[in-house]
C-alpha positions, -999 to 999 in steps of 0.1 A, spaced: 58 -142 68 55 -171 92 34 -202 84 -3 -202 90 -15 -237 98 -49 -232 81 -36 -216 49 -53 -235 20 -60 -263 45 -30 -281 30 6 -280 43 20 -288 8 1 -258 -8 13 -236 21 49 -247 16 46 -240 -22 32 -205 -15 60 -196 10 86 -209 -15 71 -188 -43 72 -157 -20 109 -162 -15 115 -168 -52 96 -136 -62 118 -115 -39 148 -131 -55 139 -121 -91 153 -86 -89 143 -61 -116 129 -87 -140 95 -94 -154 76 -120 -134 77 -152 -155 66 -186 -142 94 -203 -160 121 -181 -145 104 -181 -111 105 -219 -110 142 -221 -118 140 -254 -136 113 -276 -152 103 -292 -119 100 -258 -101 81 -243 -130 55 -271 -129 52 -269 -92 44 -232 -94 19 -237 -123 1 -265 -104 -1 -242 -73 -14 -212 -92 -41 -233 -110 -51 -253 -80 -88 -246 -73 -82 -246 -36 -57 -217 -39 -74 -183 -38 -62 -147 -34 -86 -144 -5 -67 -169 16 -34 -153 7 -46 -119 17 -62 -132 49 -29 -147 59 -12 -114 52 -39 -95 71 -34 -118 101 3 -110 101 -5 -73 98 -30 -74 126 -3 -87 150 16 -54 145 -11 -28 150 -16 -29 188 -17 5 203 -10 23 170 -30 49 151 -32 30 118 -38 46 84 -56 21 61 -46 34 27 -65 21 -3 -64 26 -41 -70 9 -74 -43 1 -100 -46 -13 -135 -32 -47 -142 -45 -51 -178 -64 -24 -196 -74 -21 -232 -79 17 -229 -116 14 -235 -142 -6 -215 -123 -38 -205 -96 -44 -180 -84 -62 -149 -77 -41 -118 -64 -46 -82 -78 -27 -52 -55 -32 -22 -55 -17 13 -23 -14 32 -17 -5 69 7 24 77 16 38 111 1 73 112 29 87 133 62 73 119 51 60 84 60 24 91 45 1 66 29 -26 86 15 -48 59 -15 -58 37 -50 -53 51 -73 -63 22 -73 -67 -16 -100 -73 -42 -101 -76 -80 -122 -57 -105 -128 -72 -139 -145 -52 -166 -158 -68 -198 -172 -40 -219 -198 -15 -210 -224 -23 -183 -259 -29 -196 -273 -7 -169 -258 27 -162 -242 30 -127 -266 57 -117 -295 32 -119 -278 3 -101 -280 -3 -64 -249 8 -45 -239 -27 -36 -238 -36 -73 -216 -7 -83 -178 -9 -88 -175 20 -63 -188 -3 -35 -152 -16 -32 -142 16 -14 -167 10 14 -159 -28 15 -122 -20 20 -131 4 48 -151 -24 65 -121 -47 62 -99 -21 77 -123 -18 107 -111 -53 118 -78 -37 128 -96 -20 157 -106 -54 171 -69 -64 167 -59 -36 191 -53 -6 169 -58 26 189 -74 43 159 -80 34 123 -83 61 96 -91 51 60 -72 73 35 -82 74 -1 -81 96 -32 -109 113 -52 -126 81 -64 -136 74 -28 -155 107 -25 -189 89 -21 -217 100 2 -222 63 10 -186 59 21 -191 85 48 -227 76 57 -221 38 60 -186 37 74 -181 14 104 -182 34 137 -147 23 146 -131 38 115 -124 74 107 -121 87 71 -98 110 52 -108 114 15 -97 138 -12 -127 157 -26 -139 150 -61 -173 168 -59 -180 204 -50 -209 192 -29 -241 211 -18 -241 219 19 -271 219 42 -274 257 38 -275 254 0 -239 268 -4 -211 248 -20 -183 229 -3 -154 247 -19 -165 281 -7 -168 269 29 -135 281 44 -135 315 26 -153 334 54 -133 317 82 -98 328 72 -66 308 73 -52 287 101 -16 294 90 11 282 68 31 250 65 56 233 43 47 201 24 73 178 7 62 170 -29 80 139 -41 93 136 -77 69 121 -103 69 119 -141 70 154 -154 74 169 -118 105 177 -99 108 171 -61 102 203 -41 91 218 -8 58 235 -13 47 264 10 10 260 16 -17 278 34 -41 257 55 -78 263 62 -103 241 79 -139 243 91 -169 220 100 -193 214 72 -227 197 69 -233 178 36 -267 175 21 -276 141 9 -273 140 -29 -302 131 -51 -303 95 -64 -323 77 -91 -331 50 -66 -351 71 -42 -359 42 -17 -322 34 -13 -312 70 -9 -339 75 18 -321 50 39 -290 73 40 -289 102 65 -303 134 51 -272 153 64 -236 145 74 -214 165 96 -177 164 86 -146 186 85 -133 203 54 -95 208 52 -78 228 24 -41 231 15 -33 257 -11 2 263 -24 15 299 -25 44 312 -46 47 280 -67 77 278 -91 71 291 -126 53 267 -150 45 244 -120 9 236 -112 3 248 -76 -5 221 -51 -42 223 -40 -57 196 -18 -93 196 -7 -100 170 19 -130 157 38 -125 140 71 -144 127 101 -116 140 124 -122 173 141 -98 201 130 -98 234 148 -61 244 150 -31 247 127 -13 217 143 -45 196 138 -47 207 102 -10 199 97 -16 164 111 -44 158 86 -21 168 58 6 145 71 -19 116 71 -29 123 35 8 125 24 12 90 37 -10 79 8 23 80 -13 31 46 4 6 27 -18 19 44 -49 54 31 -40 40 -4 -36 24 -2 -71 57 11 -85 75 -20 -71 48 -43 -85 49 -28 -119 74 -16 -145 102 -6 -121 100 -39 -101 81 -71 -108 65 -58 -140 33 -77 -132 14 -59 -161 35 -77 -187 27 -112 -174 11 -133 -202 -13 -156 -184 -47 -163 -198 -63 -181 -168 -78 -152 -148 -79 -171 -115 -42 -182 -118 -33 -146 -127 -50 -132 -96 -32 -158 -75 1 -145 -89 -9 -109 -84 -18 -114 -48 16 -131 -41 33 -102 -59 15 -76 -39 26 -92 -6 62 -94 -19 62 -58 -30 49 -47 5 79 -66 20 103 -45 -2 86 -13 10 87 -24 46 125 -24 42 125 10 26 104 25 54 128 13 81 161 19 62 170 45 89 161 23 118 138 49 133 109 25 135 131 -1 152 113 -30 134 127 -65 139 143 -86 112 113 -110 113 90 -85 97 104 -95 63 131 -123 69 133 -157 85 153 -156 118 176 -182 103 187 -157 77 206 -136 103 239 -154 102 240 -152 64 232 -114 66 260 -109 90 285 -129 69 276 -109 38 277 -76 58 314 -82 67 323 -83 30 305 -50 23 317 -28 51 346 -4 44 369 16 66 349 48 69 319 54 92 295 57 62 307 23 50 298 6 83 264 -9 90 251 14 118 222 -9 128 221 -37 153 220 -73 139 185 -87 142 169 -55 131 151 -49 98 173 -18 92 204 -40 94 191 -63 67 180 -33 46 215 -18 48 230 -51 35 205 -53 6 209 -17 -3 247 -22 -6 242 -53 -26 218 -33 -49 245 -7 -57 241 19 -29 275 31 -17 265 46 16 269 81 3 246 104 -18 212 101 -1 191 72 9 185 39 -11 151 37 -28 128 8 -34 143 -2 -67 178 -4 -53 167 -23 -23 146 -47 -45 177 -54 -67 198 -60 -36 172 -83 -20 174 -104 -52 212 -107 -49 209 -117 -12 183 -143 -19 205 -158 -46 234 -159 -20 210 -174 5 200 -201 -19 236 -209 -26 243 -211 11 215 -236 17 226 -257 -13 262 -258 -1 251 -269 34 233 -299 20 263 -310 -1 279 -343 10 308 -337 33 296 -303 45 304 -299 81 
């Protein structure tokens, strides 16, 4: 990420943040620890002072990242994918959570960067039940707030912005109060009452099926990767406004909402495998099989944010294990880690070079000579052992880091953990290169 003159209103703080970004990407598959991150006592104290500085806030870091993202969205249909992940959780009523939004190209899946992020801190049970609180005072308001942040991408030149979220975002307010420049695609949590008093899940039954499709289901704990054959249905629906305890607030919402209901139901699932069944509500019109398939493809892109969480957590930076009592300093570290994890995933998404992203999405232009020098030591004699991407491209750098992380060029594509490990090795080499250049007598 390039420097932002206004970041923290202090050049020294900005330099410390950019240095910490690079150090995070150089840690490899290790727990984030301030002592290790600093490298030595002076570096450790510099990072501690930065994280605890009252002028340093996650909001400024995320705004700098959003500005970088906004520069990449021009003319694109952007999916603003949001979700919540646990950072610290006692398994009861207390915990610390991160709610980020990332921008993904709807057509090719390119991860463009961070859009927004907020923190949720729970300290035991709320004194007033959520059903009796105003919507703006509820934790669920974060879903609408993230959508409002995503709407800023339209002003930055995005051709279309579609917010994508899972079941927890299935809120009547999320649809009713959405910005007019933002579309929505939400997985259903409620079998809602429709305007004709029927239920949502029964809506497509009388309309028949649009046709079949194949959906790639990635591997997950307890689930093998597979290609799922699904039947797609879609129809327009009109939701009835749900009842609320706060009648005056509910009356300000529209009595009805017209949306599209899309259903994907797996047929002939393997034995002892729970069939895939997605129920989705969207503001996009869907009348044909290709339109339904496109909506399903949009929803599948939601996996991108799960991969970012994976890199942030146990299979990457292990941010959950950080022992830091100061909540403000911890949130500063989390925000920095989020941005670093997104950079790793940007490399993953352009590992084939199909998105043709430039090196500068994740690297400094001055890193290119070092990348090329390292690349020559990694290439072999066969075609698969040659870097097929042009220097100056993000795919070229990703190939180098993947090889450094242990990928041979054979047996599939490198994943985020391999690329993360290789990026750590490259950053160590880069640091050694810069140290050597400043040694006395260096030409």
